[in-house]
C-alpha positions in Angstrom: 5.7 -2.0 6.7 2.8 -4.4 6.5 1.6 -6.5 3.6 -1.6 -4.5 3.4 0.3 -1.2 3.6 2.8 -2.3 0.9 0.0 -3.4 -1.4 -1.8 -0.1 -0.9 1.4 1.8 -1.8 1.9 -0.3 -4.9 -1.7 0.5 -6.0 -1.0 4.2 -5.7 2.3 3.9 -7.5 0.5 2.6 -10.6 -0.7 6.2 -11.0 2.8 7.6 -11.5 3.2 9.4 -14.7 7.0 9.0 -15.0 9.3 6.3 -13.8 11.6 6.9 -10.9 15.3 7.8 -11.7 17.1 4.6 -12.6 20.8 5.3 -11.8 22.1 5.6 -8.2 23.6 9.0 -8.8 20.3 10.3 -10.2 18.4 8.8 -7.3 20.9 10.4 -4.8 20.6 13.8 -6.5 16.8 13.5 -6.2 17.0 12.7 -2.5 19.5 15.6 -1.9 17.1 18.0 -3.6 14.1 16.6 -1.6 15.8 16.7 1.8 17.7 19.9 1.1 21.2 18.6 1.8 23.6 15.7 1.8 23.8 15.4 5.6 20.1 14.5 5.9 20.4 11.9 3.1 23.5 10.4 4.6 21.7 9.9 8.0 18.7 8.5 6.3 20.6 6.0 4.2 23.2 5.2 7.0 26.2 6.2 4.9 28.8 9.0 5.3 28.1 12.5 4.0 31.1 12.2 1.7 29.7 9.0 0.1 26.5 10.9 -0.7 28.6 13.8 -2.2 30.5 11.3 -4.3 27.3 9.8 -5.7 26.0 13.3 -6.5 29.2 14.1 -8.5 29.1 10.8 -10.4 32.3 9.6 -8.8 30.5 6.5 -7.5 28.0 4.9 -9.8 27.2 1.4 -8.5 26.1 1.0 -4.9 26.1 -2.2 -2.8 23.0 -4.2 -2.9 21.7 -3.2 0.5 22.3 0.5 -0.2 20.7 0.2 -3.7 17.6 -1.3 -2.1 17.4 1.4 0.6 18.0 4.1 -2.0 15.3 2.9 -4.4 12.8 2.5 -1.5 13.4 6.0 -0.2 13.1 7.6 -3.7 10.0 5.5 -4.5 8.4 6.7 -1.2 8.9 10.3 -2.1 8.4 10.2 -5.9 5.5 12.3 -7.3 3.8 13.2 -4.1 1.1 15.3 -5.9 0.2 12.4 -8.2 0.1 10.1 -5.3 -2.2 12.4 -3.3 -4.5 12.9 -6.4 -4.8 9.1 -6.9 -5.7 8.6 -3.2 -8.2 11.4 -3.3 -9.9 10.1 -6.4 -10.2 6.6 -4.9 -11.5 8.0 -1.6 -14.1 10.2 -3.2 -15.3 8.8 -6.5 -13.5 5.7 -7.8 -13.2 3.3 -4.8 -10.7 0.5 -4.7 -10.6 -3.0 -6.1 -9.3 -5.8 -3.9 -8.1 -9.0 -5.4 -7.3 -11.6 -2.8 -7.0 -15.3 -2.2 -7.5 -15.9 1.5 -9.5 -17.9 4.0 -12.8 -16.2 4.4 -15.6 -17.2 6.7 -18.2 -15.4 8.8 -20.0 -15.5 12.1 -23.7 -16.1 11.6 -26.7 -17.6 13.5 -26.8 -21.3 14.1 -27.8 -23.4 11.1 -25.9 -21.5 8.5 -22.8 -22.7 6.6 -20.3 -20.3 8.1 -17.2 -22.4 7.7 -14.1 -20.6 6.6 -12.7 -21.7 3.2 -10.1 -20.4 0.8 -11.7 -18.1 -1.7 -10.4 -16.1 -4.6 -12.3 -12.8 -4.7 -12.0 -9.7 -6.9 -14.3 -7.1 -5.4 -14.8 -3.4 -6.0 -15.1 -1.6 -2.7 -16.9 1.7 -2.6 -15.0 5.0 -2.0 -15.7 5.1 1.8 -13.6 1.9 2.3 -10.8 3.3 0.2 -10.9 6.5 2.3 -10.8 4.4 5.5 -7.9 2.3 4.3 -5.8 5.3 3.2 -6.6 7.2 6.4 -5.7 4.3 8.6 -2.5 3.7 6.6 -1.5 7.4 7.0 -2.1 7.2 10.8 0.3 4.2 11.0 -2.3 1.4 11.3 -0.9 -2.1 11.3 -1.7 -5.0 9.2 -4.5 -6.2 11.5 -6.4 -2.9 11.4 -6.1 -2.6 7.6 -7.2 -6.2 7.3 -10.3 -5.5 9.5 -11.3 -2.6 7.3 -11.0 -4.7 4.2 -13.0 -7.5 5.9 -15.8 -5.0 6.7 -15.8 -4.0 3.0 -16.0 -7.6 1.8 -18.8 -8.3 4.3 -20.9 -5.4 3.0 -20.2 -5.8 -0.7 -19.6 -9.5 -1.3 -21.4 -11.4 1.5 -24.4 -9.0 2.2 -24.6 -7.5 -1.4 -25.1 -4.0 0.1 -27.8 -5.1 2.5 -29.9 -7.2 0.0 -29.0 -10.6 1.7 -27.5 -12.1 4.8 -28.7 -9.3 7.0 -28.0 -11.2 10.2 -24.3 -11.7 9.3 -22.2 -10.6 12.3 -18.6 -10.6 11.3 -16.3 -11.7 8.5 -13.1 -13.6 9.3 -10.4 -12.7 6.7 -7.3 -14.8 7.5 -4.5 -16.8 5.9 -3.9 -14.3 3.1 -2.1 -16.0 0.2 -2.5 -13.3 -2.4 -3.4 -9.6 -2.1 -3.5 -6.8 -4.6 -5.3 -3.5 -4.6 -6.1 -1.4 -7.7 -7.5 2.1 -7.9 
């Protein structure tokens, strides 16, 4: 997954009402219930079906590091889907999304302006339409570049142009060299 996609997922996960199961057997039981069988879980985690069954019965309690990481990632990706959907919907319709970034930002503008890129630390609340575009693009499998372009458009409209009150001739915003990125709903 991309950096932008991961950060969007982390923002949505802040809306969870309960923590994910902590132990490997509990996580395995959750996945078996979600995927309706041990065979599907075994294929997804790249382990044998018997290994999954042993976790479910508490015969194995401590997975290898690589399996523990895959197991937690798969549980986290499926945890509380309704809460996740509600948080996305709220951000896309009423709340918007806050982007906190430290990156090189510059813009293309007419000759005579100071359009040089420079490292800026911005915390900007983007309106709901940008949250909707970000989540829609993420769901459609958009890459880092596409998500970054949507965020750059939002920063252009809200930060640089102040919703059309200034810099009307600003053409495009360059959003590169991202050092820090965080989203919040």
